[in-house]
N, C-alpha and C positions, 0 to 999 in steps of 0.2 A: 688729474682730474678734479676738481674740487666736489665734496661733498653736499649737497643741498638737503636743507630742511624745511620742512613747510612751516611758514610765519605762524606763529603763535599771538595771538591778541597779545598776550603779555608784552611782546616783543615790539608791538607799538605804543608802547607807554615810555616816557621819557627816562632815560638812563640817568639811576644815581649811581649804580653798582656797591660796591664798598667805598664809597666817596668820604668817610669821614665828614660830613659838612659840618658837623657841631662836634666834633671831638676833643677840641681844645681848649684847655681850661687855662685861661690867663694868669699871670703871675705868681700862681701858687701851682709850682712843680712838686713833684715827690717829695722835694725838699720842702714845699710847705703843704705836704700832705694831699695834694689833688692829683697833679698829673696831666698830661696831655689828654687823656679819656675819663670820660663819665660813665658811670656803669649803665648799659643797654643805651647809649648816645651814638654810638658807631653806627650801627647796622641802618642800612636804609633799603628800600624795597628793590626787590630783585637782586641781593647781593651777588650771585653769581653770573650774569646776565649782563653782557656788553651787546644790542642789537646790532643787528646787520645794518640797519639805514644811516648812511654816513650824515654828518652834518655837526652843526653846534645843538647844545643843549644849555640851558639857564636853571639856576635853581636860586633861591634866597631862603636864607634859613635865621629864625630867632630861638636863640635858649634862656633860660632863666634857671638859675640856681641857686638855692639857699639852702647852705649846708653847714655845720658845728662838728667840732671836737670837743667833747665835754672837759671843765675845767680838773678834771683828775688825770687828763692826756696831757703828755707832754709832746710838741711838737717842733721841729726847725723851721724857721722863717726871717730875713733880713738877717742873715748870720747871729742869729741868736735863739734861744727855748723859750716857747710861749707855753704857758699851762692854760690850753684852751685856745680855740681860733673859732672865729666865727667868719663866715663868707657869703657875700652877696652879690649877683653877678649876671648882668645881663649880655649877651653878645649876639651880634648881627653878624650875617656871612653873605657874600656874593659869590657862587660857583659857575665856571663854566667847563663845559665838557666837549670835548671834541672827539666823534666817531670816524675812524679813518675808513674811507672806502676799500672796503675787503670783500664786500659781498656777503651773499649768505653761505659760508663755507661753515668748516667746523670750529674756525677762529676768528675771533672779531677783536680789534683792538681799539682803545681810547686813550686820550690823555686830559687830565684836568686841572685846575689851579682855582684856588679858594683865597679870599681877600675878607678879612673879618675885623670887625671893628667892636672894642669893648668897652665896658664900663664896671670893673670891680669895686666893691667895698669890703675892708677886709678891718675885724677888730681881733686884738690880741692881748692877752694877759703878759706882761713881762717883768721880768725879775730885777730889780734894782738895789742892791745890798739885801738889806732885809726887808725892806718895801716890795709890795707888787704896785704895780701900775696900769690901766686898760689903755690901750691906744688904738685908736684907729685911724684909717688911712683909704682913700680913694682915688681914682684918677678915671681918664677916659681917652681913648686913642686907639689906633689901627693896633691889631695884635699883631702875632708872628704869622707870615703868609706860609702856606703849604700847598705843595702840589705833588702829582703822580705822573712821571715823563711818561709811563706805559701801563695801562691796566689790559692784560689779557684774558680773554674767555675763551674756554672750551664748551662747547655745545655736544656733551656727551649723547644726548635724544632731544626729542622735542619736547620732554619734560623735566630733564637734568641737566643742569649747567654749573661748570667751574669756573670763579675767576682768581686772576693772580694780579697782585699790585706792589708796587713799591711807594710808600708815602714819605714824603720827606717835609718836615718843618724848619723853616730856617729862622733864624733869630735877627729878623729884621726890623722887630720894635724896639722903642726905648725900654732902657731897664736901668735900675738903681738899685745895687745891693743894700742901702740903708731903706729902702722903701719895702712897707709889707703891701702896697698895692702897685703892682708893675703891669703894663701893658705886653711887655715881653718876659719869654723865661729866660733868656741868652745862654740857650744851650741848643745846638742841632739834634734832632731827634730823629730816627729812621724806622720806618712801620712796615716791614714786609706783612703782607695780608692776603688769606685766602676765604675767597667767598663760594658758597654752595646753595644755588637752589633747586628745589623739586617744586614742581606745578602737580597740582590734584584735580580732579572734578573739572577735566576741561580747561585747564589754566585759571579756575577761579579761586583756588585754595593755594595760597602759596605758602612753603615753607622755606626759611632761608637762616644760614649760619654765615659768622663772620668772626674767622680767627686771626690775630696779629699779635707781635709780638713789639712792643715800643722799646727802640735801643737809645740811652740817651748819653750825649757828649757831657765832658764834665764843664760845671759853671766856673770858668777861671777866676770870678770876682769874689765868690764865696768860698771856693775849693771844696766845693759839695758834687760827690757825682751820684744821682740817681741808679739804682740797680734796674736789668731788664725788668718789664712789666707784659706779663702776657693777661690777655683778656680774649673771651669769646660771648658774643651776642648771638640772639637767635630771634628769631620773628614768625609770627603764624599769623595770616591773614585772611580773611572769606571777603572774596570782593562779589556785589550783587549786579544784577542787570541795568539798574538805577547808578550805578558809578560809585556806589557807597561801598566801602571796606570795613570791617572790624577786627580784630584781633588782640593781640598780647605781645610784648615783647620782653626780654630778660637778657641778664649782664651776668656776668663774673669776672672780676679785675682779680689779677693774683700776681705779687710781686714774686720773682724768680729767685732774689739772693738781698743780700745786705747793701744798704746805702754805704757809702764810703766819704769819709771825710771827719774833723772833730767833731763836728755837732753829730753827724750820724753815729760814731762810736758811744756818744754821751748816752744816746737813747738806743744804744742795744742794735743798731742798725736799720731802726725803723721800716721793717719790713711789713707792708701793707697789703689788705686784701677789702673784697666788698661784693656783694651780691644785690641785684636788686630785680624789680618786677614791676608790669604796669600794662595797663592797656592801652591801646594804637587805634586811631580813627582815620580812616583815608577816603578822599573823593577823586575822581577822575573822569574826565570829559576831552573828548576827543571831537574834531569838527570837519566837515567834508573836505576841507583844503588842505589837511593834515596838521592843522594847527593843533595843540593838546595842552593841557593844565592839569596838574596833581597836587592835591594839597594833603599832608600830612599832619597830624598832632597826636602827641604822646606824653604820659604821665608815668614816671620811674619812681618807687619807691625804693630806697637803698636800706641793707639791712644785713647782720653780720657783720659788720664793719669794724677794721683792725688799722690802726693809724693812718687813715683817711678818713676826709670828711664823710659826715654821714647826713644825706639829704636828698631832695627830690627836685631832679631833673623836669623840667617841662621844655619840651620841643615842638615847632611849627617849621614846617618847612613849605615852598610853593615852586614847582618846578613844570617850566613850559618849553617847549621849542615851536618851531614853525617850518 
């Protein structure tokens, strides 16, 4: 017999779960001081919940990121060592989520896939003999696609939920090892993730966590292998009867070991970390026919950064269902 849970208002909102809509950073792997993940950017609303209502959910996302590594720090990129880096990036993404028809039991399941398009602009200071030269590069193209075959959510109670998922980033985009700005990263990445959501005040106050480890394949064109990267994002949002919500997001990214390869050895393993905090604003609307629209805007300020870009992600997402 299935355990039935009373439907919460939060479950009637669209699923993003821990879908990493804007988690992928183009052309600049940990090899380029950034990686697949941005601080505080991975977590979405209700990270622990897959709702029981089956069907498709759709989301559109936009990410702007402007960050740099100061000239006093060396970083590996395009098979070379750069004294300082600057990156300006815009990324659009379209995500489809299918919720399986498993009913209102303790377990619910979903699958997702994302198609991203990226415009990166990178500037580096490279050494040529005794001379330094400042080089810039930009491009625009489809970025590496990513997907989750199964996202499983266990409803501990009406107010406490846990999700489990494996997100896979495939090297589907173009890659040139001699370029600073690339649409793709030329590596497979596997990200096992755990989400948690606790609802307070009759579901109007949400606290969510999303933890994951990014496991990178070796870049065969450069011989560089990124070490595993652990990350933890958190979100606290208070939603009002008018549909508006406000709160904060936070993030912690920590590399778990040293990178491998000739360039990594020159830079003592190039082990990185970063922290980030910022505000989030949401708006949700549902119509009598079941259609719904949810908007979210966040700004994250990174700090205490080592061997990664130090910047300010701005994220906008719109999700809807019918």
